[in-house]
C-alpha positions as CSV (number, residue, x, y, z in Angstrom):
1,M,-14.8,-115.1,41.3
2,L,-16.9,-117.2,43.6
3,S,-16.5,-120.9,42.9
4,G,-15.1,-120.0,39.5
5,G,-14.1,-123.5,38.6
6,T,-11.2,-126.0,39.1
7,C,-8.0,-126.9,37.3
8,T,-5.2,-129.6,37.6
9,T,-1.7,-128.2,37.9
10,L,1.2,-129.4,35.9
11,A,4.7,-130.0,37.3
12,T,5.4,-126.4,36.7
13,G,2.6,-125.4,39.0
14,T,0.4,-124.0,36.2
15,C,-3.0,-124.9,35.0
16,A,-2.5,-125.8,31.4
17,G,-5.3,-125.9,28.8
18,T,-8.0,-125.0,31.4
19,T,-10.3,-122.0,31.3
20,V,-11.7,-121.1,34.6
21,A,-15.0,-119.1,34.4
22,G,-17.8,-118.0,36.7
23,K,-20.2,-115.2,37.3
24,V,-18.7,-112.4,39.4
25,P,-20.7,-111.4,42.5
26,D,-22.5,-108.2,43.0
27,L,-19.8,-106.1,44.6
28,A,-18.8,-102.4,44.7
29,G,-16.7,-100.9,42.0
30,G,-12.9,-100.9,42.0
31,A,-10.1,-103.4,42.3
32,Q,-11.0,-106.9,43.6
33,N,-8.7,-109.8,44.5
34,A,-8.7,-113.2,42.8
35,A,-7.7,-116.3,44.9
36,V,-6.8,-119.9,44.1
37,T,-7.1,-122.5,46.9
38,G,-5.3,-125.8,46.8
39,A,-7.7,-128.8,47.1
40,L,-5.3,-130.9,49.1
41,S,-3.0,-128.4,50.8
42,G,-5.5,-125.7,51.4
43,V,-3.0,-123.1,50.4
44,V,-4.5,-119.9,49.1
45,V,-2.8,-118.0,46.4
46,T,-4.1,-114.5,46.0
47,S,-3.7,-112.1,43.1
48,A,-4.3,-108.7,44.6
49,G,-6.4,-106.4,42.4
50,A,-6.5,-108.9,39.6
51,V,-10.2,-108.0,38.8
52,T,-11.4,-104.5,38.3
53,Y,-15.1,-103.9,38.7
54,S,-16.7,-101.4,36.3
55,P,-20.2,-99.9,36.8
56,I,-23.1,-101.1,34.7
57,A,-26.6,-100.0,33.8
58,D,-27.9,-103.5,33.4
59,F,-31.1,-104.3,31.5
60,T,-30.8,-108.1,31.2
61,S,-34.2,-108.7,32.8
62,G,-35.6,-105.3,33.3
63,Q,-35.0,-101.5,32.9
64,T,-32.9,-99.3,35.1
65,L,-35.5,-96.5,35.2
66,S,-39.0,-97.4,36.4
67,I,-40.5,-95.4,33.5
68,N,-38.3,-94.3,30.5
69,S,-40.9,-92.4,28.6
70,G,-43.0,-89.5,29.7
71,G,-43.2,-85.8,30.1
72,A,-42.4,-82.9,32.4
73,G,-43.7,-83.3,35.9
74,Q,-43.8,-87.1,35.8
75,T,-41.6,-89.2,38.1
76,S,-39.3,-92.0,37.5
77,V,-37.2,-94.2,39.8
78,L,-33.5,-95.0,39.4
79,R,-33.0,-98.4,40.9
80,T,-30.9,-101.6,41.5
81,G,-32.3,-105.1,41.2
82,A,-31.4,-108.6,40.2
83,G,-30.6,-108.6,36.5
84,Y,-31.3,-104.9,36.0
85,G,-30.4,-101.5,37.3
86,V,-27.2,-99.8,38.5
87,H,-24.4,-102.0,39.8
88,G,-20.7,-101.6,40.4
89,L,-20.6,-98.1,41.9
90,H,-18.1,-97.3,44.6
91,A,-19.3,-98.3,48.0
92,N,-21.0,-95.8,50.4
93,T,-20.4,-92.9,48.0
94,V,-22.6,-89.8,47.3
95,Y,-23.8,-89.6,43.7
96,N,-26.0,-87.1,41.9
97,V,-28.7,-88.1,39.4
98,V,-28.1,-85.7,36.4
99,W,-30.6,-84.9,33.6
100,N,-28.8,-84.1,30.3
101,A,-25.3,-85.2,31.0
102,I,-23.8,-83.7,27.9
103,S,-25.1,-80.1,28.0
104,S,-27.4,-77.9,30.1
105,S,-27.3,-80.6,32.8
106,T,-29.7,-80.4,35.7
107,T,-29.3,-82.3,39.0
108,V,-32.7,-84.0,39.7
109,G,-31.8,-86.3,42.6
110,A,-29.0,-87.7,44.9
111,F,-28.3,-90.9,46.8
112,T,-25.5,-92.6,48.7
113,S,-24.6,-96.0,47.2
114,T,-24.8,-99.2,49.2
115,A,-21.9,-101.2,50.4
116,T,-22.2,-103.3,47.3
117,G,-22.2,-100.3,44.9
118,G,-25.9,-100.1,44.1
119,V,-28.8,-97.7,44.5
120,P,-30.5,-98.1,48.0
121,I,-33.9,-99.8,48.0
122,P,-36.5,-98.7,47.0
123,G,-34.5,-96.5,44.6
124,T,-34.1,-92.8,44.0
125,Q,-37.1,-91.0,42.7
126,F,-36.8,-87.9,40.5
127,T,-39.1,-85.6,38.6
128,V,-38.7,-85.1,34.9
129,P,-37.9,-81.5,34.2
130,S,-39.4,-79.3,31.5
131,D,-37.3,-80.0,28.4
132,S,-37.6,-80.5,24.6
133,S,-39.0,-83.8,23.2
134,G,-36.6,-86.5,22.2
135,I,-34.0,-88.8,23.9
136,H,-32.3,-87.4,27.1
137,I,-29.5,-89.0,29.1
138,V,-29.9,-89.6,32.8
139,D,-26.3,-89.8,34.2
140,I,-24.9,-90.8,37.6
141,Q,-22.1,-88.5,38.6
142,T,-19.9,-88.0,41.6
143,A,-20.1,-84.9,43.8
144,A,-17.1,-83.6,41.7
145,G,-19.1,-84.0,38.5
146,A,-17.3,-87.0,37.1
147,S,-19.6,-89.5,35.3
148,A,-19.6,-92.9,37.0
149,I,-21.3,-94.5,34.0
150,F,-20.1,-93.0,30.7
151,G,-17.1,-94.8,29.2
152,S,-17.2,-97.5,31.9
153,T,-20.1,-99.7,30.8
154,I,-19.1,-103.1,29.6
155,A,-19.4,-104.2,26.0
156,G,-22.8,-105.6,25.1
157,Q,-24.7,-103.5,27.5
158,T,-24.8,-100.3,25.5
159,V,-27.8,-101.0,23.2
160,P,-31.1,-100.9,25.1
161,S,-33.8,-103.1,23.6
162,E,-36.8,-102.2,25.7
163,V,-39.7,-100.0,24.4
164,P,-39.5,-97.2,23.4
165,F,-35.8,-97.7,22.5
166,S,-34.2,-100.0,20.0
167,S,-30.8,-100.7,18.4
168,A,-31.0,-97.2,16.9
169,Y,-29.9,-95.9,20.3
170,T,-26.4,-97.0,21.1
171,T,-24.9,-95.3,24.1
172,G,-22.1,-95.5,26.6
173,F,-24.8,-94.8,29.3
174,G,-26.4,-98.2,28.9
175,D,-30.2,-97.9,29.2
176,L,-30.1,-94.7,31.2
177,L,-32.1,-93.0,28.5
178,F,-35.4,-91.2,28.9
179,S,-37.7,-90.5,25.9
180,N,-39.3,-87.1,26.7
181,I,-42.7,-86.6,25.1
182,A,-44.8,-83.5,25.0
183,L,-47.6,-83.2,27.5
184,L,-50.0,-80.4,26.5
185,Q,-53.2,-79.2,28.2
186,A,-56.2,-77.3,26.9
187,A,-58.2,-75.2,29.2
188,P,-61.1,-75.1,30.0
189,S,-61.5,-78.8,29.9
190,V,-65.0,-78.4,28.3
191,A,-64.8,-76.3,25.2
192,L,-67.6,-74.2,23.6
193,I,-67.7,-73.1,20.0
194,G,-66.6,-69.5,19.7
195,A,-64.8,-69.4,23.1
196,P,-61.0,-69.5,23.3
197,E,-59.1,-72.7,24.4
198,T,-55.8,-71.9,26.1
199,L,-53.0,-74.2,25.0
200,S,-50.1,-74.9,27.4
201,G,-47.5,-77.5,28.2
202,S,-43.9,-78.5,27.5
203,G,-41.8,-81.3,25.9
204,L,-41.7,-79.8,22.4
205,S,-38.6,-79.2,20.3
206,A,-37.1,-75.9,21.4
207,G,-37.6,-73.0,18.9
208,T,-39.6,-75.1,16.5
209,S,-42.7,-73.9,14.7
210,Y,-45.9,-75.9,15.2
211,V,-49.3,-76.0,13.5
212,V,-52.4,-76.7,15.6
213,T,-55.3,-78.6,14.1
214,L,-58.5,-80.3,15.4
215,S,-58.8,-84.1,15.4
216,S,-60.8,-86.9,16.8
217,S,-57.6,-88.9,17.3
218,S,-54.7,-88.2,19.7
219,T,-52.1,-89.8,17.3
220,T,-53.3,-89.0,13.8
221,V,-54.6,-85.8,12.4
222,T,-58.1,-86.4,11.0
223,P,-59.0,-85.5,8.4
224,N,-55.5,-85.7,6.9
225,N,-55.7,-82.2,5.5
226,A,-57.3,-80.6,8.6
227,P,-57.2,-76.8,8.3
228,A,-54.7,-75.0,10.6
229,L,-56.4,-73.4,13.6
230,G,-53.3,-71.6,14.6
231,T,-49.5,-71.6,14.8
232,F,-46.9,-71.0,17.4
233,T,-43.1,-71.3,18.0
234,A,-42.0,-73.3,21.0
235,T,-39.8,-71.5,23.6
236,G,-36.2,-72.3,24.2
237,S,-37.2,-74.8,26.8
238,G,-39.7,-76.5,24.5
239,S,-42.8,-75.0,26.0
240,V,-46.0,-73.6,24.4
241,P,-45.6,-69.8,24.6
242,S,-47.8,-68.1,27.3
243,G,-51.0,-66.8,25.9
244,T,-51.4,-69.2,23.1
245,S,-55.1,-69.9,22.5
246,I,-57.3,-71.4,19.8
247,T,-60.9,-70.4,19.1
248,L,-63.0,-73.2,17.6
249,A,-65.2,-72.6,14.6
250,D,-68.4,-74.6,14.1
251,T,-67.7,-78.3,14.6
252,P,-70.2,-81.1,15.0
253,T,-70.1,-83.6,17.9
254,A,-70.9,-87.2,18.1
255,L,-72.3,-87.1,21.6
256,E,-73.8,-83.7,22.2
257,T,-73.3,-83.7,26.0
258,G,-69.6,-84.2,25.6
259,T,-67.3,-85.6,22.8
260,V,-63.6,-86.1,23.4
261,E,-61.6,-84.1,20.9
262,Y,-57.9,-83.2,20.5
263,L,-55.9,-80.2,19.5
264,T,-53.2,-82.0,17.6
265,V,-49.8,-80.3,17.1
266,Q,-47.5,-80.9,14.2
267,T,-44.2,-79.4,13.1
268,N,-44.3,-77.4,9.9
269,A,-42.4,-80.3,8.3
270,H,-45.0,-82.9,9.3
271,Y,-48.2,-80.8,8.6
272,G,-50.0,-82.3,5.7
273,V,-47.4,-85.0,5.1
274,A,-48.3,-88.7,5.4
275,P,-48.7,-90.6,7.7
276,Y,-50.2,-87.4,9.3
277,S,-48.9,-88.3,12.8
278,A,-49.4,-85.8,15.6
279,D,-46.2,-84.7,17.4
280,A,-48.2,-83.7,20.5
281,Y,-51.8,-83.2,21.5
282,A,-54.1,-81.7,24.1
283,Q,-57.3,-83.4,25.0
284,F,-60.6,-81.6,25.8
285,V,-64.3,-82.2,25.7
286,L,-66.5,-80.4,23.1
287,A,-70.1,-79.9,24.2
288,A,-73.2,-78.5,22.6
289,S,-74.0,-74.8,23.5
290,A,-76.6,-72.3,22.5
291,S,-77.5,-68.6,23.0
292,L,-80.6,-66.4,22.8
293,N,-80.7,-63.0,21.1
294,M,-82.3,-61.4,24.2
295,T,-82.5,-62.0,27.9
296,S,-86.1,-60.9,28.5
297,A,-89.3,-60.8,26.4
298,P,-93.1,-60.5,26.8
299,T,-95.5,-63.3,25.9
300,G,-95.9,-63.7,22.1
301,H,-92.6,-62.1,21.4
302,P,-90.2,-63.8,18.9
303,V,-86.9,-65.0,20.2
304,V,-84.0,-66.3,18.2
305,I,-82.0,-69.3,19.5
306,T,-78.6,-70.2,17.9
307,A,-76.9,-73.6,18.7
308,H,-73.5,-75.1,18.0
309,A,-71.7,-78.4,18.3
310,L,-74.8,-80.5,17.7
311,N,-74.8,-83.9,16.0
312,S,-74.8,-83.4,12.3
313,H,-76.0,-86.9,11.3
314,S,-79.7,-86.3,10.8
315,A,-80.3,-85.3,14.5
316,V,-83.3,-83.1,15.3
317,Y,-83.8,-81.2,18.6
318,S,-86.9,-79.7,20.2
319,I,-86.8,-76.3,21.8
320,V,-88.5,-76.8,25.2
321,F,-89.7,-73.7,27.1
322,N,-89.9,-74.0,30.9
323,Y,-87.9,-77.3,30.8
324,V,-87.9,-79.4,34.0
325,Q,-86.1,-82.7,34.0
326,S,-87.6,-85.7,35.8
327,Q,-85.9,-86.7,39.1
328,F,-86.2,-90.4,38.1
329,Q,-85.3,-90.6,34.5
330,S,-82.8,-88.5,32.5
331,T,-84.9,-88.7,29.3
332,S,-88.2,-87.6,30.9
333,Y,-89.2,-84.0,31.4
334,T,-92.0,-81.4,31.4
335,G,-92.2,-78.2,29.4
336,T,-93.6,-76.7,26.2
337,T,-92.1,-77.5,22.8
338,V,-92.0,-74.2,21.0
339,G,-89.9,-75.1,18.0
340,V,-87.2,-77.4,16.5
341,I,-83.6,-77.1,15.3
342,A,-82.1,-79.3,12.6
343,P,-78.3,-78.6,12.5
344,N,-76.2,-78.3,9.3
345,S,-73.1,-80.3,8.4
346,V,-71.0,-78.5,11.0
347,G,-73.5,-79.0,13.8
348,A,-74.9,-75.4,13.9
349,G,-78.4,-74.3,13.6
350,S,-80.9,-71.6,14.6
351,A,-84.6,-71.1,14.9
352,T,-87.1,-68.5,16.0
353,F,-89.8,-69.3,18.7
354,N,-92.4,-67.2,20.4
355,I,-92.8,-66.8,24.1
356,P,-95.9,-68.9,24.8
357,A,-99.1,-67.1,25.7
358,G,-99.9,-67.4,29.3
359,A,-96.2,-68.0,30.3
360,A,-95.7,-67.0,34.0
361,T,-93.8,-63.8,34.6
362,G,-90.2,-64.3,35.7
363,A,-87.1,-66.3,34.8
364,T,-87.6,-69.6,33.0
365,T,-85.4,-72.3,31.4
366,V,-85.0,-73.0,27.7
367,Q,-83.4,-76.4,26.7
368,L,-82.7,-78.4,23.6
369,V,-83.9,-82.0,23.8
370,V,-83.1,-84.8,21.3
371,T,-86.2,-85.6,19.2
372,T,-84.4,-87.7,16.6
373,Q,-81.2,-89.4,17.6
374,G,-78.3,-88.6,15.3
375,G,-75.7,-90.9,13.8
376,T,-75.5,-94.6,13.3
377,C,-76.1,-96.5,16.6
378,P,-74.1,-98.2,17.9
379,G,-71.2,-96.5,16.4
380,A,-68.7,-93.6,16.6
381,T,-71.3,-91.1,15.4
382,C,-74.1,-92.2,17.7
383,G,-75.7,-89.2,19.5
384,A,-77.5,-88.9,22.8
385,P,-80.8,-90.9,23.2
386,V,-84.2,-89.4,22.4
387,G,-85.4,-87.2,25.3
388,T,-81.9,-86.2,26.4
389,A,-81.3,-82.5,27.3
390,V,-78.1,-81.7,25.4
391,L,-77.2,-78.3,26.9
392,D,-75.0,-78.8,29.9
393,T,-75.9,-75.2,30.9
394,P,-79.6,-74.5,30.1
395,L,-80.5,-71.1,28.8
396,T,-82.5,-68.6,30.8
397,I,-85.0,-66.0,29.7
398,T,-87.1,-63.6,31.8
399,V,-90.8,-63.3,30.8
400,G,-92.0,-59.8,31.3
401,S,-93.0,-56.5,29.7
402,V,-91.2,-54.9,26.7
403,S,-88.1,-53.0,27.9
404,S,-87.7,-49.5,26.4
405,T,-84.0,-49.4,27.5
406,S,-82.9,-52.8,26.2
407,C,-81.2,-51.3,23.1
408,N,-78.2,-49.5,24.6
409,T,-75.2,-51.6,23.6
410,T,-73.3,-52.1,20.3
411,S,-74.8,-55.6,20.0
412,C,-78.4,-54.2,19.8
413,M,-78.3,-53.4,16.0
414,V,-76.3,-55.9,14.1
415,A,-75.3,-55.5,10.5
416,T,-76.8,-58.0,8.2
417,G,-74.5,-58.8,5.3
418,T,-72.0,-56.3,4.0
419,P,-72.8,-52.7,3.0
420,V,-72.7,-52.1,-0.7
421,Q,-72.4,-49.0,-3.0
422,S,-75.8,-48.4,-4.7
423,T,-77.9,-45.7,-6.4
424,Q,-81.4,-44.6,-5.7
425,G,-82.8,-42.4,-8.4
426,A,-80.3,-39.7,-9.1
427,Y,-78.4,-40.2,-5.9
428,S,-75.3,-42.4,-5.4
429,G,-74.7,-43.8,-1.9
430,V,-74.4,-46.8,0.3
431,S,-77.1,-49.4,1.2
432,S,-76.9,-51.4,4.5
433,S,-79.2,-53.7,6.6
434,F,-79.4,-54.1,10.4
435,T,-81.3,-56.5,12.7
436,N,-82.7,-55.3,16.0
437,N,-81.7,-57.9,18.6
438,S,-83.6,-56.2,21.5
439,N,-87.1,-56.9,22.7
440,A,-88.4,-53.4,22.0
441,P,-88.9,-51.2,18.9
442,V,-85.8,-49.1,18.1
443,T,-85.4,-45.8,16.2
444,G,-81.8,-45.1,15.3
445,F,-79.6,-43.0,13.0
446,V,-77.4,-44.7,10.5
447,Y,-74.2,-42.7,10.0
448,A,-72.0,-42.9,6.9
449,V,-68.7,-41.2,7.5
450,V,-66.6,-40.8,4.3
451,H,-62.8,-40.7,4.3
452,N,-60.5,-39.8,1.4
453,A,-57.2,-41.6,0.5
454,L,-55.4,-39.6,3.3
455,G,-58.0,-40.7,5.9
456,Q,-59.5,-37.3,6.1
457,T,-63.3,-37.0,6.7
458,V,-64.8,-35.4,3.6
459,D,-68.5,-36.1,4.1
460,I,-71.1,-37.3,6.7
461,S,-74.5,-38.7,5.8
462,T,-77.3,-39.9,8.1
463,A,-80.4,-42.0,7.6
464,T,-83.2,-42.7,10.1
465,V,-84.4,-46.3,10.6
466,S,-87.2,-47.7,12.8
467,A,-86.8,-51.4,13.6
468,P,-89.5,-53.5,15.3
469,A,-88.4,-55.8,18.2
470,G,-86.4,-58.6,16.7
471,G,-86.9,-57.2,13.2
472,S,-84.6,-56.0,10.4
473,V,-84.4,-52.7,8.5
474,S,-82.5,-51.3,5.5
475,A,-80.9,-47.9,5.2
476,F,-79.7,-45.8,2.3
477,N,-77.1,-43.1,2.9
478,A,-76.8,-40.6,0.0
479,L,-73.3,-39.2,-0.7
480,F,-73.2,-35.6,-2.0
481,G,-70.6,-33.2,-3.4
482,L,-67.7,-35.7,-3.7
483,P,-65.2,-35.3,-6.6
484,P,-64.4,-38.4,-8.6
485,G,-62.2,-40.9,-6.7
486,T,-62.2,-43.9,-4.3
487,Y,-63.4,-43.4,-0.8
488,S,-63.7,-45.5,2.4
489,V,-67.1,-45.3,4.1
490,S,-67.6,-46.3,7.8
491,L,-71.2,-47.1,8.8
492,F,-72.7,-47.4,12.3
493,V,-76.0,-46.8,14.2
494,T,-76.7,-44.6,17.2
495,S,-79.7,-44.1,19.3
496,S,-81.6,-40.9,19.4
497,A,-79.6,-40.0,22.5
498,G,-76.3,-40.4,20.5
499,T,-75.4,-43.8,22.1
500,A,-73.6,-46.3,19.8
501,I,-76.0,-49.3,19.3
502,S,-74.0,-51.1,16.6
503,G,-70.5,-52.0,15.6
504,T,-68.8,-50.3,12.6
505,S,-68.8,-51.7,9.1
506,T,-66.6,-50.4,6.3
507,V,-67.1,-50.3,2.5
508,S,-65.1,-48.9,-0.4
509,V,-67.0,-46.7,-2.9
510,T,-65.9,-45.2,-6.2
511,I,-67.4,-41.9,-7.4
512,P,-67.1,-41.7,-11.2
């Protein structure tokens, strides 16, 4: 000890009834000598190896790791300082920094100790590896793999008290603990309704099943019983499986130009159970989007616009044709208002507008502009100000003549509703409806292909329909010569050239 105290010797040469105490200096680990010096004689009496230094992960005035909570890819620094950090290692010795000292250990760093048995300034930085969530031990081991810390830390320095730890974590590794949390990502960073969001990341519990929900909070699932958007099982390393994606259904936004939302992740055991805390989350921005049912149309022609992720709190939007924003003010613009959209409770809405008479031939821009601001302002539901264009990517339509070849894909004639079994006069058959999404009149053939219980084709019926541009038509396919029983009928539309211009719908029919 340095200046450990004084004592008065008795005739026997011993210090009776006196306790000599003092703080030991910061020295390397191993045996140290203790010496007593006579005040008058100057004689020094040394007890060789009387004190044995043990290593310590000290957290009297700080923490040993620069950060002790985070996720894969983040960095932390193992260090030595006054009142905190690693002390008492052997001098000038090579040590490894080991993640998961007990099992599946990984060497994440190395250093050579100082002459006083500490970590050299400014410390040893390491990267947190991909691993499951929870508490992980960061050990210091010799080149031979022997722990320099475990089983050697002194009493009273085994219960870390700093956040995020508490007396619940008692360890022979001192405060060499790292709370690994899940860091998840959603891509793309700006999400659109109907488009998949890829979920990735690590730090989850290995092999555990998780439920994905949508929430406006990163820590709590809101609403508490949010419907499950998807499920997955974490890999053996605690990662989201490759290819995991979530497609968002209609959801309103507060700020149409970009509202921060979260894909919250809970274990099966936590899903729907108070306090509805998220085990992990991925942040993204949900923005308003829209589409047109055609890419070109002549003047006077009807066009359908469908929008998603609008503000559902009484907001109203103008459909502005040939929109041009002012260079000086974001809420000023020129263009022709051709209609309005008032979204429903989930922020979706649609409307039909006509290409204005006299519109110039060529490509032009269609934009949605706030006419009535949604929400309570100021407040969490406050939408964009009046005059704001809410589509980050404006829509484009080409003004021109009617195209006679625009109906050549399966999205041209779209089934409206579900086909149903019906009768017309003495005939039994199937009724169906289709909408022409092209900008030209279409004549097509509706096929009804009948299959028996074995999947064999037993009848084919056709019906001819003529749909105006943007209009809807109904068809009736009569079924002849079928014995009593239940049949599966597939319906689709082809052009006069035999090209499929619709998807396939299926209905079950029973012939009495």
